[in-house]
C-alpha positions in Angstrom: -1.4 -8.4 13.9 1.3 -5.8 13.9 3.5 -4.8 11.0 6.5 -6.8 12.0 4.5 -10.0 12.2 2.8 -9.3 8.9 6.0 -8.5 7.1 7.7 -11.6 8.6 4.8 -13.9 7.5 4.2 -12.2 4.1 7.7 -12.5 2.8 7.7 -16.2 3.4 5.3 -16.4 0.4 7.5 -14.2 -1.9 8.4 -16.1 -5.0 10.6 -14.1 -7.3 14.3 -14.1 -8.3 16.9 -12.3 -6.1 18.0 -10.2 -9.1 14.4 -8.9 -9.3 14.4 -7.7 -5.7 12.9 -4.2 -5.2 11.8 -4.0 -8.9 9.4 -6.9 -8.8 7.4 -5.8 -5.7 7.4 -2.2 -6.9 5.8 -3.3 -10.2 3.4 -5.5 -8.3 2.5 -2.7 -6.0 1.5 -0.5 -9.1 -0.4 -3.4 -10.6 -2.4 -4.1 -7.4 -3.1 -0.4 -6.8 -4.5 -0.3 -10.3 -6.8 -3.2 -9.5 -8.1 -1.2 -6.4 -8.7 1.8 -8.6 -10.3 -0.3 -11.3 -12.8 -1.8 -8.9 -13.8 1.6 -7.6 -14.1 3.0 -11.1 -16.4 0.3 -12.2 -18.6 0.8 -9.1 -18.8 4.5 -10.0 -19.7 3.7 -13.6 -22.0 0.7 -13.1 -23.5 1.4 -9.7 -23.5 5.2 -9.4 -21.0 4.9 -6.6 -23.1 2.7 -4.4 -20.6 0.5 -2.6 -22.2 -2.8 -1.4 -20.7 -4.8 1.4 -19.4 -7.3 -1.2 -17.8 -4.4 -3.2 -16.1 -3.1 -0.1 -14.7 -6.6 0.7 -13.5 -7.0 -2.9 -11.7 -3.7 -2.7 -10.3 -4.6 0.7 -8.9 -7.9 -0.7 -7.1 -5.9 -3.4 -5.8 -3.5 -0.8 -4.5 -6.5 1.1 -2.5 -7.4 -2.0 -1.1 -3.9 -2.1 -0.1 -4.4 1.6 1.7 -7.6 0.6 3.7 -5.9 -2.1 4.6 -3.1 0.4 5.9 -5.7 2.8 7.9 -7.4 0.1 9.4 -4.0 -1.0 10.2 -3.1 2.5 11.9 -6.4 3.1 14.0 -6.1 -0.1 15.1 -2.6 1.0 15.9 -3.8 4.5 13.2 -1.5 6.0 10.8 -2.7 8.7 7.2 -1.8 7.9 6.9 -0.4 11.4 9.6 2.1 10.6 8.0 3.0 7.3 4.7 3.7 9.1 6.3 5.7 11.8 8.3 7.9 9.4 5.1 8.5 7.4 3.1 9.6 10.5 6.0 11.8 11.7 6.1 13.5 8.3 2.3 14.0 8.3 2.3 15.3 11.9 5.1 17.7 11.0 3.1 19.0 8.0 0.0 19.4 10.1 1.9 21.3 12.8 3.5 23.7 10.2 0.1 24.2 8.5 1.2 22.6 5.2 -0.8 19.4 5.2 -2.6 20.6 2.1 -0.9 21.3 -1.1 1.6 19.4 -3.1 5.3 18.6 -3.1 7.5 16.3 -1.1 9.4 19.0 0.8 6.5 20.8 2.5 
């Protein structure tokens, strides 16, 4: 499945008010990313970082929810996910070519 197909299908399941566009999926994205982090934290704490196949699928399921919120946010902003992905790769390739892939700051 490509990003365009995913975004098209995912947004059909979006159930939130028009006046909550952009804000609702942004908050959901934070919440789901926290769930990913929480699952990983508990594996570090309870299993000494030993990620079972089941653990990996549970994390992947939460990452899928992150992807859904990204699709919804992109839709609300009028941005195709494919464009988002391409712009990100272009930025990373530029940083790599200029030798600034490491470090911090948006404008490297």
